[in-house]
NUMI-839947 format. One record per residue (C-alpha): x, y, z. Coordinates in steps of 0.001 Angstrom, whole numbers, plus 500000, padded with zeros to 6 digits. Each point is the difference from the previous one (the first is absolute). Example, Ala and Ser with C-alpha at 12.3 -4.5 7.8 and 13.67 -1.06 7.14 Angstrom:
BEGIN
512300495500507800 501370503440499340 
END
This chain:
BEGIN
500000500000500000 501430503382499038 499070503553500781 498320500246496589 497899496876500547 498306500292503373 498584496843501522 496272499596499567 498226501045503168 498884496969501978 502139497445498164 501893497530502166 503772500583499913 502643497426500832 503731500107499534 499976502895497568 497330498522497712 496281500506499941 498007496766500131 497057501679498340 497716498681502737 497667502484501564 498749499857503580 496343499961500851 498863503507498956 497466500010502837 502728499667502599 500753503328501624 501718499089503285 503041497785500457 499449496565501535 502484500954502712 497937502941501221 496617498497499166 500818497145502382 500249502391502959 497104500114502432 498871503412501181 500877500775503606 496902498780501813 500607502216503006 500312503148497889 497036499010497816 497739499518503009 501240503249501520 499256501838496734 496513498482499748 499230500865503622 501180503587499575 497963500319496815 496886498967501928 500842502519502731 500156502746497375 496408499199499075 499001500654503599 499892496432501287 501445499663503549 502474497244499162 502416498940502739 503292498813498520 501852497124501642 501837499208496792 502878502407499529 503385499387501566 500733503524501148 500006501620503438 497260502531500648 502462502265501824 501389503152498365 503653500151499055 501869501566502968 500163503799499817 503799500136500106 500122497775496911 497588502230498107 502047503052501040 503147498411498552 498199499414496716 498756503597499897 503522501298500486 501318497610497359 497550501395497473 501695503393500326 503516498612499575 501086500259496328 502241496994500493 496911497827500153 498660501412496741 502565497986498035 500770496382499313 501799498166502780 501813496666500282 497863497111498725 500724497933503085 498954502651502514 501252503154501697 503309499205501738 498840501597503254 496838497892500020 501934496791499375 502288500847502900 496997500670502233 498376496707498961 503204498168500940 499962501657503438 496281499330500471 500426496342499022 502752499504502581 497884501755502644 496772498124499342 501062496508498961 503679499708500879 501049499460496364 503206501868499158 500142501043496345 501931502437497836 498151502586497880 501392498206496924 497679497121500935 496870502168499753 497765501116497148 497113502431500522 496936499074497952 496531501220499149 498387498114502855 500660496477501174 498336498566496902 502681501343497694 502680498572502283 498363496578499724 499557500163496230 503624501013499517 501302497344502390 498088497244498226 501139501326496614 503629500098501127 500036496518501532 497610497770498060 500421498261496662 497147498389498050 498843496831501714 501509500736503405 497688498912502786 499249502279502944 498551498579503209 497198502278501132 498324499492503396 496244500401499696 497813501872500751 502172502449498065 499874503661499034 498548500070496444 502917501918498468 502522497225500757 498851497391497447 499344502619497329 503465501534500360 501627496561500046 498174498963496837 500830503231498201 503689499325500687 499682496536498450 499881498075503262 497387497520501183 498429500542503432 499572496828502043 497486500644502796 500481498288503351 496765500175501946 499460500625503700 496718500538501801 498696501261503307 500997496767501767 503677501062499776 499394503720500354 500496500221496212 503700499167500417 501785497460497817 502603497566501345 503305498802498623 498321496667499261 497401501835497894 502732501815498088 502022496830499485 497059498243498363 499697502847497480 503708500224499191 501216498574496661 503122500203497871 498482503104498376 499450501878503256 502187503104500205 498177502291502438 497798500294503068 497727502964500695 499733500627503739 497949502594501869 499645500555503741 497789501754501020 498017498749497021 497317501450497794 497160498862499900 500056497911503174 501934502062502536 502077496903500771 503278500629501852 502650497282500071 501998499396503162 503757500370500039 500353496222500154 497740499515496982 501900502623498013 503305498400500919 498812496606498780 498640501419496739 503076502129499374 502370497099500585 497893497836497703 500259502638497249 503773500180500452 500308496223499825 498128500023496694 501949502999498669 496815501988499435 499448503700499627 497635501444502604 497788503031499481 499301501238503533 497063502423499977 500290502079503176 497458502710499205 498073499410503244 503021499797502323 498548502458502555 496465498584499940 500306497249502662 497878499528503121 499946498261503350 502904497620500536 500838499774496294 503336501382498827 501325500923496571 503186498274498871 501843500609496731 500986496737498305 503551501046498979 500645501126503583 498803496730501480 501889497995497339 503032502067498902 501028497276497534 496880500872497972 500953503664499546 501995499505496792 496968498469498306 497288502158501536 498066503040498788 498247501984502745 497059502120498828 498603502824502107 498558503492499704 498263502913501691 496416499165499001 498826498080503052 502101500977503008 500040503718499208 496456500274498543 501377500964496588 498390497651497435 499386502774497493 503573501280500055 501188496857498159 503454499492501482 501418496569500718 503408498403499881 501871496749499646 503121498861501826 502111497386498239 503589499082499100 501638502818497955 499985498083496689 496247499437500264 499409503643500889 502061501020496956 497821497816497768 496795501355501520 501238503570499641 500808499442496328 496468498708499471 498503502934501892 502055502487497977 498073498867496930 496634499453501684 499390503129502089 503324501784500571 500020501499503498 497242499898502571 498281503377500532 502529502188501838 497396501660502204 498666496612501128 503564498903500712 500573503116502130 496836499201501943 501158496421500473 503378501233501226 498218501903502759 497866496954500813 502772497419500366 502307502475501769 497406500940502592 498981498228503168 497301497350500213 497477501872502157 497434500285497202 500532496348499129 499443498996503623 496785502033500270 498656498438496821 500870496502501203 498160500595503296 496830500985498146 500305497090497590 500431497554502863 496750501200501564 498159499678496688 501499496573499395 498512498628503195 496611501595499340 499755498617496470 501027496472500974 497482499938502854 497126501292497862 500697497698497056 500214496932502220 496555500837501353 498569499331496526 498836496410499514 502027498361497221 503026502310500272 503321498890501485 502453502872500436 503423499303501558 501626502932501774 502857501280497826 503350500872501560 501023502622497448 499225502277497030 496475501495500095 497794497309498516 497923497103501226 499605496953497781 496723498427500968 498790496592498895 496456500186498624 499852496387498893 497242499499502554 497833502477498070 500294498353496596 496822498285498914 497848502240502200 497494502646498990 500551503701500697 498064502919498635 497877497595497989 503071498620498206 501889496738500318 503633500551501022 502026497674497805 503500501472500329 501853502628501986 500215502027496779 496205500017499732 499740500920503672 502349502969499523 497901501232497072 496793499678502005 501463501845502976 501047502895497781 496781500328498036 497472499104502707 501659500821503343 502210502825498679 503144498464501486 503152499422497940 502155496967500849 502486497964497952 499172496334499286 502513497224500584 500062499223496284 502251503058499596 502553498458502362 499962496476498602 497748498518502707 496221500062499348 497756499832503025 501432502992501838 499560503771500229 502686502570500714 498937503055501946 502284502901500822 499598501556503431 501877503146498978 496869502146500171 498166501978502659 498561498201503018 496469501117499221 500115498874496378 501559496705501054 497227499188502441 497271501107497588 501500498055497101 500247496701501890 496479500557501367 498731500361496430 501676496717499088 498348498276502962 496550501419499210 500274498981496347 501069496459500807 497271499604502626 497309500907497445 499813497026497636 496877501151498209 501099503505499044 
END
């Protein structure tokens, strides 16, 4: 093909020669992207907010964001950054140097993991960190062990990178925690990675130090990469404690990517700043990818995040106290509903309630066949938004966030109870 003979638009092209074959002209989206499932949590949140805009008093238990405002000192830092001409220009693709240094200091303070700024990349939220980590580490056909229930973005990001997610299921009988024996049964010659999260979304499960040690040593023995999602590190309650896997098992650090961000702990979901911590060669690869994908993260959001991670944890502590109170209230109220079994979570800000006892019953004049159908009925009939277990790989459950006001929480669960206690509609 020469400059004077352009290739026919739509013709297949291999090795410098056109095959003459044309793809299906009706196809408009690549198979790679068409295979992605929409984020169920964001879709439900959008639908619920759309109903609210029409005047319906929908109570939203679906979204994974704190209802607290971003701390005032963080907002002040962003305001000042807006007036600084330095932030009106491009900056380093991998993050502002001062923010990376602050993240390193914060990581040592909060989890005990000592890292160099060269091991950090600042990303557009934790999701971008995950996508880039999977892209940097996975080749087509690589298998990734994924404890389930899982956050819906994990399998989609793994698949987009060419990997194959291998779910390992746990239920309420184990506190939604998988064991080494569970992982071993799923491990094959194609397994290259384990995704690990504690505290976990959607279940709020928190692994003990002993459990993390066993899992980390197992991963090392199998020479696996570990993605350790630590987004909810400060959201733990009661006797539960957060432990970072590469701290508990230092031998895992050279094959571990820690993902974190400001969204949850600092009430900053809309600021879209996350980060990954990994060996320098992996960070270099992720930074190269990011330089082509998005360039730098918004400088003003990075300045706000610098203030957040450099500050004390008073606002975090106050938020955790409120969430703990709401956690106990929600668990108590849900367990008072016949057919619902809701374990008390140790972390994050979600409950993951089994509604298997409701399936096959009537509510609102409708037969409840699946948790997905139940979630739809609750939104349309009871004006309560929840996320069905189908989104997390385990039908028969509902995830409810307790990161909302006490009054709305009590009213929302009361609506669920009234709806379920009225079989005829």
